[in-house]
C-alpha positions in Angstrom: 165.3 89.1 86.2 162.6 92.2 84.3 159.2 91.8 84.6 156.7 94.2 82.6 153.3 93.8 82.8 151.2 94.4 79.5 147.7 94.5 78.5 146.4 92.9 75.2 143.1 93.3 73.6 142.3 90.2 70.9 139.0 89.1 68.8 138.1 86.2 71.1 139.6 84.2 74.1 140.8 81.2 71.5 143.1 83.4 70.0 144.2 84.0 73.6 144.0 80.0 74.1 146.4 79.3 71.0 148.7 82.1 71.9 149.3 80.7 75.9 149.8 77.4 74.1 152.7 78.1 71.6 154.5 79.7 75.0 154.7 76.6 76.2 152.7 73.9 78.0 153.1 70.2 78.6 151.0 67.2 79.9 150.8 65.4 83.1 150.0 62.3 83.3 146.2 62.9 83.8 145.7 64.7 81.1 146.1 68.3 82.8 147.9 71.2 80.9 150.4 73.0 82.4 152.4 76.2 81.5 156.0 75.3 81.3 157.1 79.3 80.7 157.6 81.9 83.4 154.8 84.1 82.5 151.5 85.4 84.5 148.9 85.4 82.4 145.4 86.6 83.7 142.3 86.3 81.4 140.2 89.4 82.6 137.6 89.2 79.6 135.1 91.7 78.0 134.5 94.2 80.5 131.2 95.5 81.0 130.1 98.9 79.3 127.2 99.4 80.1 125.7 97.3 83.6 122.2 95.2 82.2 119.1 95.6 84.2 117.2 92.7 86.1 114.4 92.6 87.8 114.5 91.2 91.8 114.5 87.3 90.9 117.9 88.2 88.6 115.6 87.6 85.3 117.6 90.0 82.3 115.2 92.4 81.5 118.1 94.3 79.4 121.6 92.5 78.6 124.6 94.3 79.4 126.5 96.1 76.8 130.2 94.3 76.5 133.3 95.7 75.4 133.9 94.1 71.6 137.8 92.5 72.4 138.9 89.8 74.9 141.5 91.7 77.3 144.3 89.9 79.4 147.2 91.5 81.3 150.4 89.3 81.0 153.7 89.5 83.5 156.2 88.2 81.4 158.6 86.8 83.7 160.3 84.6 81.7 163.9 85.9 80.3 164.3 84.6 76.9 160.5 86.3 76.5 161.8 89.5 78.3 164.4 89.9 76.0 161.7 89.9 72.5 159.5 92.2 74.8 161.9 94.7 75.6 164.6 94.8 73.0 168.3 94.3 73.4 169.2 97.7 73.7 167.0 98.1 76.6 167.7 95.6 79.2 
């Protein structure tokens, strides 16, 4: 099975959560959601572009500057999803 690693940027984490849910999730008897797809997803979050400044007691003096996109890495393992990602002519 082909594996493809892609990096994505989104406006916010809630968009990512919605897209992950659309890949397929189920719920166990305790109400916990778990993925039903075979893809590995890592939420990176907002990259720090400029470090913040803090005093000796870790009080923030100057806030860090963050990248304005929520970043995610995905390793596409699911055969169906992988076919969609690379297209039938590249298999």
